[in-house]
MARMIPA-517269 format. One record per residue (C-alpha): x, y, z. Coordinates in nm, 3 decimals, decimal comma, always signed. Layout:
<rs>
+---------+---------+---------+
!       X !       Y !       Z !
+---------+---------+---------+
!       X !       Y !       Z !
...
+---------+---------+---------+
</rs>
This chain:
<rs>
+---------+---------+---------+
!       X !       Y !       Z !
+---------+---------+---------+
!  +3,516 !  +0,016 !  -2,768 !
!  +3,221 !  -0,219 !  -2,827 !
!  +2,926 !  -0,051 !  -2,995 !
!  +2,679 !  -0,332 !  -3,005 !
!  +2,411 !  -0,152 !  -2,817 !
!  +2,051 !  -0,248 !  -2,862 !
!  +1,853 !  -0,043 !  -3,109 !
!  +1,530 !  -0,174 !  -2,997 !
!  +1,435 !  -0,261 !  -2,628 !
!  +1,120 !  -0,443 !  -2,568 !
!  +0,992 !  -0,337 !  -2,225 !
!  +0,765 !  -0,621 !  -2,191 !
!  +1,042 !  -0,895 !  -2,259 !
!  +1,303 !  -0,733 !  -1,998 !
!  +1,222 !  -0,923 !  -1,644 !
!  +1,290 !  -0,685 !  -1,357 !
!  +1,384 !  -0,827 !  -1,018 !
!  +1,138 !  -0,782 !  -0,753 !
!  +1,307 !  -0,472 !  -0,605 !
!  +1,260 !  -0,303 !  -0,937 !
!  +0,892 !  -0,401 !  -0,961 !
!  +0,819 !  -0,274 !  -0,611 !
!  +1,008 !  +0,050 !  -0,699 !
!  +0,787 !  +0,102 !  -1,018 !
!  +0,479 !  +0,013 !  -0,803 !
!  +0,598 !  +0,282 !  -0,563 !
!  +0,631 !  +0,539 !  -0,825 !
!  +0,287 !  +0,453 !  -0,968 !
!  +0,100 !  +0,450 !  -0,636 !
!  +0,245 !  +0,796 !  -0,553 !
!  +0,141 !  +0,906 !  -0,892 !
!  -0,225 !  +0,785 !  -0,822 !
!  -0,230 !  +0,916 !  -0,486 !
!  -0,130 !  +1,256 !  -0,612 !
!  -0,392 !  +1,250 !  -0,890 !
!  -0,666 !  +1,147 !  -0,633 !
!  -0,583 !  +1,415 !  -0,372 !
!  -0,825 !  +1,660 !  -0,505 !
!  -1,114 !  +1,410 !  -0,521 !
!  -1,026 !  +1,295 !  -0,168 !
!  -1,015 !  +1,662 !  -0,039 !
!  -1,337 !  +1,736 !  -0,214 !
!  -1,496 !  +1,433 !  -0,037 !
!  -1,349 !  +1,546 !  +0,304 !
!  -1,494 !  +1,904 !  +0,277 !
!  -1,838 !  +1,773 !  +0,139 !
!  -1,867 !  +1,541 !  +0,444 !
!  -1,768 !  +1,821 !  +0,698 !
!  -2,014 !  +2,077 !  +0,521 !
!  -2,334 !  +1,964 !  +0,677 !
!  -2,525 !  +1,662 !  +0,808 !
!  -2,711 !  +1,597 !  +0,489 !
!  -2,368 !  +1,624 !  +0,280 !
!  -2,199 !  +1,371 !  +0,530 !
!  -2,493 !  +1,126 !  +0,484 !
!  -2,461 !  +1,167 !  +0,111 !
!  -2,097 !  +1,086 !  +0,114 !
!  -2,153 !  +0,788 !  +0,360 !
!  -2,418 !  +0,664 !  +0,113 !
!  -2,164 !  +0,690 !  -0,187 !
!  -1,913 !  +0,488 !  +0,041 !
!  -2,164 !  +0,225 !  +0,077 !
!  -2,168 !  +0,121 !  -0,275 !
!  -1,974 !  -0,176 !  -0,343 !
!  -1,797 !  -0,032 !  -0,640 !
!  -1,693 !  +0,267 !  -0,423 !
!  -1,566 !  +0,031 !  -0,176 !
!  -1,344 !  -0,127 !  -0,402 !
!  -1,195 !  +0,172 !  -0,535 !
!  -1,150 !  +0,286 !  -0,176 !
!  -0,958 !  -0,036 !  -0,082 !
!  -0,745 !  +0,032 !  -0,399 !
!  -0,652 !  +0,377 !  -0,284 !
!  -0,580 !  +0,220 !  +0,058 !
!  -0,367 !  -0,037 !  -0,095 !
!  -0,172 !  +0,246 !  -0,295 !
!  -0,129 !  +0,441 !  +0,040 !
!  +0,008 !  +0,159 !  +0,244 !
!  +0,231 !  +0,029 !  -0,036 !
!  +0,377 !  +0,383 !  -0,080 !
!  +0,406 !  +0,415 !  +0,304 !
!  +0,599 !  +0,089 !  +0,352 !
!  +0,819 !  +0,124 !  +0,059 !
!  +0,895 !  +0,489 !  +0,175 !
!  +1,022 !  +0,313 !  +0,498 !
!  +1,215 !  +0,087 !  +0,294 !
!  +1,387 !  +0,355 !  +0,107 !
!  +1,454 !  +0,534 !  +0,419 !
!  +1,642 !  +0,219 !  +0,570 !
!  +1,834 !  +0,195 !  +0,221 !
!  +1,940 !  +0,559 !  +0,271 !
!  +2,092 !  +0,463 !  +0,611 !
!  +2,270 !  +0,175 !  +0,448 !
!  +2,045 !  -0,092 !  +0,613 !
!  +1,963 !  -0,363 !  +0,388 !
!  +2,151 !  -0,293 !  +0,093 !
!  +2,301 !  -0,623 !  +0,032 !
!  +2,118 !  -0,841 !  -0,260 !
!  +1,939 !  -1,095 !  -0,022 !
!  +1,842 !  -0,833 !  +0,206 !
!  +1,703 !  -0,607 !  -0,056 !
!  +1,492 !  -0,909 !  -0,207 !
!  +1,362 !  -0,967 !  +0,147 !
!  +1,265 !  -0,619 !  +0,222 !
!  +1,097 !  -0,607 !  -0,128 !
!  +0,901 !  -0,906 !  -0,032 !
!  +0,822 !  -0,777 !  +0,285 !
!  +0,681 !  -0,458 !  +0,165 !
!  +0,445 !  -0,649 !  -0,060 !
!  +0,320 !  -0,892 !  +0,221 !
!  +0,278 !  -0,623 !  +0,463 !
!  +0,079 !  -0,387 !  +0,231 !
!  -0,152 !  -0,653 !  +0,113 !
!  -0,220 !  -0,812 !  +0,448 !
!  -0,285 !  -0,451 !  +0,604 !
!  -0,515 !  -0,378 !  +0,295 !
!  -0,690 !  -0,705 !  +0,340 !
!  -0,740 !  -0,631 !  +0,708 !
!  -0,877 !  -0,287 !  +0,657 !
!  -1,075 !  -0,390 !  +0,348 !
!  -1,257 !  -0,660 !  +0,567 !
!  -1,320 !  -0,412 !  +0,827 !
!  -1,461 !  -0,175 !  +0,565 !
!  -1,672 !  -0,420 !  +0,381 !
+---------+---------+---------+
</rs>
């Protein structure tokens, strides 16, 4: 039995294929959305409390830095959603071959970024 296993793996030198990269991004976006959920729910609650609080939340969302943050959250949601649809298709054995898997990974990136750009342009 060959026991030449690597002792040290440099994760920065390992090159993942595109489906692996979008899979990691799916996990990262899910973790980000989970961690931001209390803040987003607090802002929703604050905006529904009174007219003054709604105006305050609306003023926060008019700041450029907050808009950029919101666009990032929107991209995280859209990427997570599109990748979830891809995983659902893979569960039904749709697109499991290598060329189809690479195409669907590229499609997830393109669709999520284009949709984010359209929504971001509308928000700005």
